[in-house]
N, C-alpha and C positions, 0 to 999 in steps of 0.2 A: 765701666759699670756705674750707673746712677747712684747717688748717695741717698741715704734715708731708709733703705729697705732693711728688714730684719734678716737674721742670719739664714733662716730657711728659704726666704725668697731669693736672697743673693745666691745661695747654693744652686737652686733650680735654674736661675738665669745663667749662671756660669756653666752649668752642665749643658744648657741649650746652646750657648755660644761655642762650646767645645765640640758640638755635634754629637754629644752622648745621649741627648734626650730629644726625640722627635715629637712634633705636634704641639710644641709650646709656642703660642703666639706672642705672649708678653703680658706685662701687668696692665691694669687699668690705667695707671699713670702714663705708661709708655704709648698706649694705643689711642690717646686723645689729645686734642689741642683746644685751648680755651681762649676767649677774649680776656685780655688783662683786666678789663673792668670787672669781670665776674670771677676772677681767679680765686680771690679770698672766699667768696660765697660757695663756689663749687668745691674748693678744697675742704671747707667746713662740712658741707653736705655729704661728701664722700667719706671723710674721716679715714678710719683704718682700712676701709674697703678699697682704697687706692692701691693697696699692695696685693689685692686679689689677682690671681694668675689665670689668664684666659687660655684654655687648652682646646685641642681639636675635639676630643670626645672623652667619655668617662674612663675608657681604657687608659688613655694617657694620664689622666688624673690619678688613677689607681697606681700606675707605675711610679709617678712622681712621689706619691705619699709613701710607698714602700721604700723608695730611695731615701727620703728624709728619715724614716724610722730606722732603716738599716745603718745609716751613718750618724744617728742621734743629732740631727741638725735642727730640731724644733718643729713647729707646725706652720702651715700655710693654707690659705683658702684657694681652691681651684674652681674655675667656672667652665665646665664642659659645654661646648656649643651645641652638641647634639641632644642635651638634656635641659638646657635653660629655657624657661618659658617667658615670653613677653607678657606684659600686663596692660590693663586699661586704666588710665589715670583718673583719679577723682578730683574734685575741686575745679572743674573746668569753668565754673561760674566766676572764680576768682580772676580768671584771665581778662574778664571784662573791666576789672579795676585798672585805673590809669597807673597806679603805683606797682602793679605786678609786671615783672619783666618777662615771665613765662615759666614753663616747666624747666627744671634744671637739666633734664635730659635733652631738651631742645636747644640749650645754650652751649652745648659742647659738641665738638666736631669729632666724628669717628666713622669708621667703616660700617655701613648698615649691617654687615654680617655679624657685628658684635652688639647689636641693639639689645638682645635679651640679657647679655652680661651687664650692660650699663643700666638696664632697668633694675637689675638686682642691686646695683650700687645706689642709684638715685631714687628709684620708684617714682612716685608722683609728687616729689618735692617741688614747691613753687618758690621762685626767687622774687623777693620784693625789695623796695628801695631802702626803707628805714625800719627801725625797731618799732616806732610809733605806728606805722602802717601795718606791720606784722601783728601787733597787739590788737588792732582793730579787726583784722581778718582771721585771727587765730580761732581754732576750734574744729577738730576733725581732719585737718590737712596739715602735713609737714611743711613748715616755712623756713626759709633761710634769707637773711638780709645781705645786702651787698657788703656790709661791714663785717660779716662773719657771725652774727648772732643766729642761733638755731632754736626754733620752736617746734617741738615734736607734736604729732597729732594728738597725743594724750594730754597736751597742755604743758608739759615740762619745757622750761626755758633754759638755754645754755648760752653764756656770753661772758664777756670780760676782755682781758688783754689777749691779743692774738700773738702767739709766739711764732717766731720764724721757723718755717718747716723746710727741711732739705728736700722733701719729696713734693714735687709739683707736676701738674699736668703738662705734657708736651715739653718738658724741660729739654734744652738743647743737649745733644749727646756730645760727649768729649771725643777727642781724636781716637782714644783707645776703643771707645764704644763703636765708632764707625768702622775701625779696622776689624773689630770682633764681628760686626755684622757682615762685613765683606767676606771674612773667613767662613762664617757660618753659611752664607749663600754659596760660596765656592764649594764647601763640603756637600751641600745639597746637590749641586750640579754634578759633583764627582760621583755621588751615590747614583744619580740618574744615569750617568755615563756607564758606571759599573753594571747597572741593571741591564742597560742596552747591550753591553758587551756580552753579558751572560746569555741574553736572549739570542744574540747573533751566534754565539758558540753553539747553543742548542740547535738552532736552525741549520748550522753547518753540519752538525753531527747527523741530523735527520737527512740532509742531502747526501752525506757520505753513505749512510745506510741504504738510501734509495739507489745510489749509483752502484753499490755492491750487488743489489738485487737485480740490476739490469743484466749483469753477465749471465744469470741463470734463466732468464725469460726466453720463451720461444717466439712469441709474435707480439707485434705492436709496441715494443719497447723503444723503438727509435723515436717515435713522437714524444714519449714520456721523457726520454733522455734530453731531447731538445728543450723541453719545458724546464727540466732540472738545471740545464746549463744556463737558461735565461735567469732562473731564480738565483743561481750561483753568481751570475754577473750583477744582479741587483743587490745581493748581499755584499758583494765586494764594494759596490758604489756606496752602499749604506755604511760599511765599515770605514771607508775613506772619509765620509762626512763626520762620523763619530770621532775619528782620529783627529780631524781638523778641529772639531769642537773641544776635544780633550786638550789639544795643544793651546787653544785660546784660553781655556780655563787654567791651564798650567801657567800661562803668562799672567793671568789675573792673580793667581795665587802668589806668583813671585813678586808681583807689585804689592800685594797685601803684606807679604813677609817683609819686603823692603820698608813699607810704611810702618810695620810693627817695629822693625829695627830702628827706624828713625825716631819713633815714639820712645823706644827704650833709651836711645841716646839723649833725647830731651829729658826724660825722667832722670837719667844719670846726672846730666848737667844741673837740672833743678835740685837734685839731692845735694850735689856739691855746693851749689849756691845757698841752699837751705842750711847746710852745716856751717858755712861761713857766717850767714845771717844769725844763726843761733849763737855762735861764739861772740859775734859783735853785740848781739842783743844782751847776752849775759854780762858782758863787760860794761855796757852802757847802763844796764839795769842796776848793777852794783853802784855805779857812780851816781845815777839818778836817785837811788834810794838814800844815798848819803846826803845829797844836797837838795832833793826835790821836796816840796810840801806834799801834804796829803792828797790834794787834787791831782797832782802829777802822778802820784803813786797809783791812784785809781785808774788813770788813763793808761798807765803802764800795764796794770793788771788786765785791762781790757785788750790792750795790744797783745799781751801774752795769750789771752783766750783766743784771739783771732789767729795767732800763730799756731795754737793747738789745732784749730779747725783746718788751717792750711796743711798741717802735718797729717791730719786724718785723711784729707783729700789726696795727699801724695801717697799715703799708704794704700788707699783704695786704688789709685792709679797703678801702683806697683803690683797690687794683687791682680788687677785686670791685665797688666802686661804679662804677668806670669801665666795667667790662664790662656792668653792669646799665644804665648810662646809654646805652651804644651799643645794647644790646638793646632798650631802651625806644624809642629813635629808630627802630630797624628796625620795631618793632611799630606805631609811630605811622604810619610810611610805608605799611605794608601795610594798616592799617585805613583809611587815606585811599583807597588803591586800591580796597579793598572797597566803600567808600562810593560811589566813582565808578561801580563796576560795578553797585551796587544802583540808582543813578539811571538808568543806561542800561537796566537791566532793567525798571524801572518804565515808561520811555518805550516800550520794546518791547512791554510788556503793553498800553499804550494803543493802539498800532498794531494789536495783535492784536484788541482789543475792536472797533475800527472795522471791521477785516476780517471779524470775526464777524458784525457787523450786516449788512454787505454780503452776506455769504454767506447770511444768513437771508432777505434780500430775494430773492436769486437762487433760494433754495429754494422760496419761494412761487410765483415765476414757473414754475419747473420743475414744480411740482405741477399748476398749471393746464394747462400744455402736455401733461403726462402724461395727464391726464384726457381731453383732446381726442383725443390719439393712441389712447387705449383705445377711444373711441367709433368712430373711423375704422377701427380694427382689427376691431371687432365687425361693422361694416357690410360690410367687405370680406372677411370670413372665408370665406363660401361661394364667392365668386369665386376666392379663393386656393386653396381646396380643389380646385375643378374644374380650375384651371390646373395644380395639382400632379399630379392624376391623369393629365391629358393629357400632361404632361411625362414621367411615368414610362412611359406607353404608347409615346411616341415614342422614349424611350431604349431600350426593349425592341426595337422595330423596328430601330433603328439597330444595336444589338448583333447581331441576327440577320443583317442585311445585311452587316456586317463579317465575320461568321463565314463566310457563303457566299462572300464575296469571297476570303477566305483559302484556302478549299478550292479554288476555281478556280485561284488563283495557284499553289497547291501542285501541282495536276495539270499545269499548264502547265510548271512547272519540271521535273517528273518526265519529261514527254514530251520536253522539250528535252534533258535529260541522256541519255535513251535514244537519241535521234536522233544526238546527238554521239558516243555510244559506238558505234553502228552504223557511223557514218561513219569513225570511227577504225579499227574492225576491218576494214572494207572496204579502207581504204588499206593497212593492214598486210598483209592477204591478197594484195592485188595486188602489193605489193613482194616478199612471199615467193614468189609464183608466178613473178615475173620472175626471182628468184634461182634458183629450181629449174629453170626453163627454160634459163637460162644454164649451170647445172651439167650438165644433161642434154646440152646441145649440145656441151660439152667432151668428154664420154665416148663420144659416138657410140653411145648405147644404142638398140638396136632391140627393140621389143616385138613378140614373135611371137604373142602371144595377145591377144584383145580385152580392153580395159580394162573393168572393171565400171562401171555407171552412176554418175554423180556422187552421186546420192541414196543409193545403197548405201554408197559410201565415207563419206559424211557420217554415215550411220546407224552404220557400224562405228566411226567416230571417237567418236561420242557414247557408244556402249557402252563403249569403252575408257576414255573420260573418267569415265563413271559408276563403272566398276570401280576406277579410281584414287581417285576420291572416297570410295568405300566403304572403301578401305584406311586412310583417315585420314591424319593429318599424318605426314610422314617424320621419323624420329628421326635427325638428322645425326650423333649421337654413338653410334649403335647399335654400330658396329664397335669403337670404343674401349671402350665398356662391355662388349662381348663379350670383348675381350682381357683387360680387367681381371678380369672374373668368371672367365674360364678360368684365369688365373694364380692367382687366389685359390683356385679349386677344386683346382688341383694342389698348392698350398701346404697346404691343409687335409687333402688325402689323405695327403701326406707326414707331416704332424703326427699324423694319426690312426694311420698305420702305426707311427710312433715310439712313441706312447702305448700301442698294443696290444702292441708288443714289450716295453715296460717293464712293462706289466701282467703279461704272461706270465712275465717274469723274476721279478717280485715274487711271483707265485703259486708259481713253482718254488722260490724261496728260502724262502717260507713252508712249503711242503711239506717241503723239506729240513730246515728247522729243527725242524718238528714231529716228523719222523722221528728226528732226532738226539736230541730231547728224549725221545721214546718209548724209543729204544734205551738212553739213559743211565738213564732212570727204571727200565726193566726190569732193567738191570744192577744198579743200586743195590737194587732190590726183591729180586732173587734173592739178592744177598749178605746183605741184612738178614734175609730170610726164612730163609736157611740158618743164620745166627747165632741167630735167634730159636728155631728148632727145637732147636738144640743146647743153648742156655742154658736153655730151658724144661724140657727133659728133665733137665738137671743140677739145676735148682732144685726140680722137682716129684718127683724121685726115680724117673724113668722114665716120666713123662707125655709126651704128644704135643701139639704145637701148630703152627699154620701161619698164614701171611698169605695172603689171597686178594684178587684184584682183582675188582670188580664188573663191569668191562668190559675184559677182557684185550686186545681188539682196539684199543680206544681208551681207554687208562687215564685220559686227562684228562676224559672224559665220565662217569666213575663214581668211587666211593669205595673205601675199604679195609675189608675184613672180617677180623676175628681169630677163629679157631676154635681151641678148646683141649679136650684130653681129659685130665683129671687122672688120676693113677695109679689103676687099678682103677675107672675111671669111663667115661662115654660122651662122645662128641664134642658139644660145645655151643658156641653163639655166645657172644661176650663178654658180651652183655646177660643171658644166662641163668646166668652163674656166680655163686657166692656172693661175699661181701665178701672173704674171705681169698683165694679163687681169683682174683678180679679183681686184687687187690694183687700176687699172685705173677706173674700174666700181665703186668701193667704193668711190674713190675721186670724180667722177662725181656725185654720189648720195649726198655726203657731200656738194659739191658746189651748187647743186640744192636746198637743204634745206637752205643753207646760203643765197641764193638769195630770197627765199620765206620769211624767218624770220631770218635776219642776227644776228650774235652774235658779240660782240665787240672784242673777243679774240679767237685765235685758236692756238693749239700746235700740230704740226705734227712731229712724230718721225720716220724718215727714211722711209717715205711713197714711196719714189722713188727707194728703194733698189732693187726691182724686175723689174723695168722698163728698157727698152733699152734707148739708148741715145736720139732717136727721141721723144719717149713718155715722157722721163724725161724733155726734153726741153719744150714740150707742157704744162706739169704740172707746170714747173717753170714759164712759161709765164702767166698761169692762176692764180697762187698764186700772181704774181706781179700785175696782173690786179685787183684781189680781195683785195689787201692790201690797195687800195684807200678808202675802206669803213670799214675795220677791221684790226686788228693787228695780224700778223702771226709770230710765233716762230717755226722754222723748224730745225730739226737735220738732216744733210745730209752729204754724202761723195761724192756727184756728183759735178764735176766742173761746169757743165752747170747751176746747181741750185745756186751755190755760186756766179757765175758771175752776177746773177740777184738780189743779196741781196743789201739792203741799208746799212746794218751794218754786220760785220763779227767778230766773236769771235773764235779764234783758240786755241786749247788745244793740247799740245805736251808732250810727255814723253820721253826725251832722255835717253841715257845709264846711266846717274847718278841717275835716279830713281825719280827725282823731276820734277813735271809737270810744264810746262810753259804755261801761258795764254797770248795771243797776241790779242789786240783789235785794229782794224783799221776801222775808220768810212769813209764813202764815197769812197769806193774802187770800181773801175770799172773793174779792170782786176785782176783775181785771181792769175795769173801767178806770179805777183810781190810778193804776200803773200807767194806763194809756194816757191819761191827762198829764201825769208827771213827766212822762217821756216826751210828749208833745208831738207824736207821730201817729198817723192813722193806723198803721199796721207794721210791725217789725218781727224779725225772727227771734224767737224766744226759746231758751233751753229750759225744759221742765225737768225737775228732779223730784220724783215721787218716792217716798220711802215708807 
């Protein structure tokens, strides 16, 4: 048993080696090998998790935990392979650093089956060369140096003197461990052999049962018996192979027991030598203490400490030897049981051989009887066919007779029911007649006319009954349904009347609104048209213009037409006017709207561009007049317009390419500004307030 494990881990490993606990693979320390260069770093990174025990599944872990609790052996960490999860490492960017040796999990050798367990131990820990490099790379990733300093992802740093640890990765197993391992493997093989023997025993029992069933079969058992005999031969061959395997395992066990005995002798010799050394050590210690200086005393104490360590090692070896001895006894007992089972199985096979021979004899007899029965069957075939035909004919006659009988019974039942019905009706009629006669006698009714014949009355009753039948079933809810439908009809009529009234009101309101819209539109139209005529005459120097509706009766169904007659010209539609005339007409329309509903601000962009000098001056005068009630900003190149402005802003662009802005308030003569600018004509922004 390897040194350094706590009591709980030792107990679990010893139970595993004795074969008492299945599914235990071993500790993390046992299942890995490392490069000596990184041994200190990996031991530090793993820490106490080196003692974690890898097991097959969580069921094994639960069994082991109950074992520890039941025997009060302490606590241990178990890693069930069926539940462990592998992870994705962080800090891959650190691997690009020259000082980074790699992830710790990649620097250790183990079976890939255990990767999830080793991920639990190491995670994404990165191994670096020195503490200086670790300090440079630290932050968010767990680091460990080759010298054994540990830096956690949180930033915590662990370091100092590294104490010698008895627990190491891939430490060489002692002779006792090797023997224990061999015994454990032998136990597992023995368990497998025992399982196979039990399976063979079950199969032999099934064969025995089938052979017993062969004796009572009538046909076709010969072929099945041959198959069973083949299976029996195969099972015998299989039993022979298993027996040979068991003998080989027995030889291996004997070798393991011999090795264990040899180890025990070595331990005994070592114990005797150790006792002698202890006695010699005590004697020399006394002498050295008497004559040695303090330095030698210290060395002696160190030697004593080493001796204590050796004693502990010997004690552990003795414990391991005792465990192996107990395991060997258990194996011996189980092998003996297996030998007894094998002997019983051989006896059982002998019985089966005897039963097989008996079954073969029975098979021969059955074959002879079967041949005789076939001859009898052939001779009786025609007779059986005739009897079968006659049987089918009789069955057909029997079926027909039963059908006729059923028909007669049905008719009789129908006649009886009809007679019973007539009798019941007659009784009821007589009772009703008696009641009617009594009722008539009470009222002293005298019939003054001859009664019709009874046949006529019956005919009349029949006609009435037929008429009632033709009417169909009576709806008992007809009156209630009528009342409901009538109430619903009244309700719907009231709702219809209300909706019709609302519709009439909405139509009247719509007509009223349309009429008001028409009146208001015509009022606005007349006002704007009057302004338009006056303004156009003012701007054109005596011209005429008017606004016309395409549909005066319904203005909303038509558009607006502008007609203008310039001074000394003829009446034209707006589309037929020239560019200057269109501009003049549009300005007249804008000023007409401005007079009806003024706006506080107007921006005119070169509206006088297409006007001649006379019309441009008229427009400028109109803008000047309108600026008393609104603000006008006009862009213009016409001198006559600029002369009317209250404020002028001039923008020039000389040959240098840099624009000049000149602002002159209260200018009455544009010629002065023109001389100052030095250009014949520039674009000027006019601001009239």
